N, C-alpha and C positions, 0 to 999 in steps of 0.2 A: 524660662519658657522653652519647652522641648517641642520643636516642630516635627511633624511626621515626615517620612521620606517624600510622600507626594507633595506636601507643602513646600519642602525644600526644593524639590524639582521644579515646581511651579514658580517659586521665587527666582530660581536661576534662569528659567525659560523666558521670563518677561524681558530682561535685558537682551537676551539672545535674539528674541523676535524683533525687538526694536532695532537691534544692529542689522538684522537681515532686511528689515523694511527700509532703513536708511541706505543700505547698499543698493537695493533695487531702485530707489528714488534717484540716487547719484548716477547709477548705470543708465537709467532712462533719460535723465536730464543731459548727461554727458553725450549720449548717442544722438539725441535730438539736436543738441547744440552743434555737434560735429557736422551732421548732415546739412544744417542751415549755413554755418560759416564756410563749410567746404564748398557748397554750391555757390555761395556769394563770391568766394575767392576764384572759382573756376570761371564764373561769368565775367570777372574783371580782367583776367590775364590768361591768355591761351598758351600756357607752358605747363601742361597738366602733370607731366612726369616730375617737373621741377617742384610743383606744389606738393605732390606726393612725398618727395624727398624732404622738403622743408618741414612737413608735418612730422616725419620720423625723426628729424634732427631735434625738434622740440622735445620729443620723448627721450632722446639720447642725453640732452642737457639735464633733463629732470633726473635721470638715473645717476649722472655724475654728481649732481648736488646731493641726492639722497645717500649715495655711497660715500662721497667725500666728507660729508658732515657726520657720518656715523649714525644717521637716523635709520638707516637700514644696512644690514650686513651685506657686504659685497659678495658676489659668487666667487668661489675658488675653483676656477676651471683651468685645466691644463691645455696646452696647445692642441693636443689630440682631441680633447672635448670640443674645443671651438671648431676644429676641422670637421668633426662628426656632425655638428649642428649646422654647418654652413649650407648643405643642400636644403635643409628644412627652412633656413632663413631665406633661401632663394625663392622657394614656393610661397613663403609668407610675404615677401616683397612683391611677387607677381600678383598675389591675391589682393594686396592693398592697392598696388598700381592699377590693376584692372578695374577695381571698384571705383577708384577716383576718375579714371578715364570714362567709365560708363556714366557716372554722374555728370561729367563735363559734356558728354555727348547728347544727353537727353534729360527728361524729367526725372526728378528724384523718385517719384512714385513708380515710374516704369522700371527703373533700375532695381528698386526694392522688390517688385513683383518677380523679375527675372532672378534676382538673388534667392528668392524662395525655392528655386529649383536646385539649390546646392545639394540636397539629399540625393537627387537623381545622379549627379556626378559622383558623389561619395559611394553610392551603391555600385556603380559601374567600376570605379577604381578598386573597390573591395574585391570584385570578381576577377579583375585583370591583373592586379599587382600582387605578387606573392607576399605573405601567405594568403591564400584565398579565403575570404570571409563571406558567408552567405547570411541573408536576413530572413526573418519569418515571412511567410506568404502574405500576411496582412500588410506588412511593411512595403512589399513590392506592389501590392494593390494601391497603396496610398501614393506611390510614385506616379501611377497613371492619373490619379486625382490631381496631383501637383501640375503635371504636364498639361492636363485638360484645362485647369484653371488659368495657367499662363497663356495657353492657346486662345482661350475665350477673351482674355484681356487684350489680345492683339487684334481682335475683330472689332472694327469700328462700325457702329450702326449706320447703315446706308452707304458704307464705303468699302466693306469687305476687309480683308486682312491688311493691316497697316502696321509695319514694324520699323522702328528706328534701328537699322542694322548695326550701326556703330555702337550704340548703347547696348544692344542685345549681345553683340559679339564680345565686347569688353567685359560685360557682366558674366557671360558664360566662361570667358577666359579666367575671370576671378574665381568662379565656382570650381573650375577644374583645378586651379592652383591650390585653393583652400582644401579640396578633397585630397590632393596629393600630400599637402602639408600634414593633414590629419593622419593620413595612412602611414607615412614614413616617420612622422615625429612622435607618435603615441608611445612606442616602446622606449625610444631614446630618452625622452623627457621624464618618463616614469622611472627609468633607471637612475637618472641624475637626482631626481627628487628623493629617491630611496637612500642615496648616499648623503647622510646628514652633514658631513664635513664639507660638502660642496656648497652649502647655503643656497640650494636651488629650490626655494619654495615657489608657489604659483606666481607671485609678483616678480621674482627674479627670472623665472623661466620666460615670462612675457618680456621683461626688460632685455634679456639677452637676444631674444628673437627680434626685438625692435632694433637693436644695434646692428645685427646681421642684415636685417631688411634694409636699413639705411645705407649700408655699404653696397649691397647689390643694386639698390635703386640709384645710387650715385653713378655706378658704371653705366646704367641705362641713360641717365641724364647726360653724361659726358659723351655718349655715342649718338645722342639724338638732338637735344635742345640746347646744350651748352653753347655751341657755336653761334647760335642766333639769339641767345637769351637777352643780350644788351638791346638789340633791335626790338625784340618782343616787349621788353619792359618799357622802352621809350614810346612805342606805339600804344601800349595800354594807357600810359600816363597822358599822352596827347589826346587819346580818345576820351578819357575822363574829363580833361580840361575842356574839350569841345562840347561835351555833354553839359557841362556846367554853364557854358555860354548860352546854350539853347534853353535850358531849364535848370536853374540852380537847385531846385527841390526834386528834380526827376531822378529816376533809378539809374540813368546813365551818367549822372554827375558824381564823380569820385576823384580822389587824389591818390598819390603814391602811398600815403599813410593808410588810406582805406584798404589798399591791396595788402599791405604788410599786416595790418591788424587782422583781416579776415584769415590770412594764411596762418598766422601765429595762433589765433584763437581756435581755428580748426585743429591745429596740431595739439594744443593743450587739451581740448575736449576729446580728441582721438585717443591720446594716451590715457587719460583718466578714465574714460568710459570702459576701455579694455581692461584696465587694472581692476576697476570695481566689478566688472563682469567675471574676471578670473577669480577674484576673492569670493564672490557670491557662489560660483559653481563649486569651488573647493569646499564650501560649507554645506551646501544642500545636495550636491550631486547633479548629474547631467539631465535627469528627467525634468525636475522642477525648473532648472535653468533653461531647458529647451522650450518649455511651455511659456515662460516669461519672455524669452527671446522672440517667440511668435507674437505675443501681445505688443512687444516693443516695436516690431515692424509695422503693425497697424497704426500705432501712435505716430511713427515717423511719417507714414504715407499721408495721414490726416493733417498733421501739423504743417508739413512742407507744401502740401497741396494748397493750403490756405495762404501761407506766407508768400509762395511764388506764383500764386494764381494758376496752378496746374489743374485744368479742368478734366475730370474723369467722367466718361460717359457710363451708362448703365452696365455695359459689358465689362468695362475695365473694373468697376467696383465689384461686380459679381465674381469675375475671374480672379481678382486679387484676393477676395475673401475665400474662394475655394482653394486657391493655391496655398495661401498661408495656413488655412485649417488643415489641408493635406500634410503640410510640413510638420505641424504639431502632432497630428495623429501618426505620422510616420515615425517620429521620435519615440512616441509612447509605445508603438508596436515593436520597434527595434529594441527598446529597453526591456519590454516584457519578455521578448524572446531570448534576451541575454541572461535573464534570471536563472540561477541554477535550479534544477528540478529536485524536489524532495524525494528521498528514497524511502 
């Protein structure tokens, strides 16, 4: 039986579509799981830089297992390569740490709304950090929509402007760090990917960034929380035990094992969702990935609001919808403007 070319293409496309669908499902489940267990861990112990570091360590251990067993080819990087990637790893660490501290300081939904402002920071960084990159006019217009949406979400009905400044500040810090990481790391990672002997595919690029992020975050932990970590741990465990005496079934009843489980689970979900997201983007490109990333943010806000009882008033819901939609249309406008014009 001779199949036509179209039939063969269709036959090949079905497994590919199933693969993409499974990647999206894994990405969404992983990201939602990360936000849930991360928030639970942050609620139980107030050593948030340490939690961020522990999450990265889980990823480092995963890399070692994958490379050590030969399930994945290890990257072949020189000392010079590692040194050139170190500044990018610093910004990756700052982006992760800032996000964790933002989630620890306030509601997951609010942190996600502010995180929708990342394109604003990316656009500013693109203009200020050489080489200068400009965006299409429509993209800049969408930035105003994003800012307007976040602003509306901060206006409480009958109360006026109400902002959790710690959550807002750390989320903005994470946005700036992510923008700088994207700006400075784009060319370098593309160069390494192009050198096939380096074994730097999308998964290994993320793995290397995770290792560097862990090293930079360790420095922050040693300079901030390490000295009082023993006391912080004992206080958290004692607080959980006291909560169990008052109400064994209550949310404030937890043990040391609960703290460890939530930290480790958040680390597993964090690494896996990023790896699935990288794999999906490598297959479909940034536009489709950006649209689905926008939908993912909506799911996280809805699910975490239900699980943690985070009440969103009308302005918060409308503002978050406007900001997230603005983010999606910004990405689409940016990609449209980047397409080469036909001659």
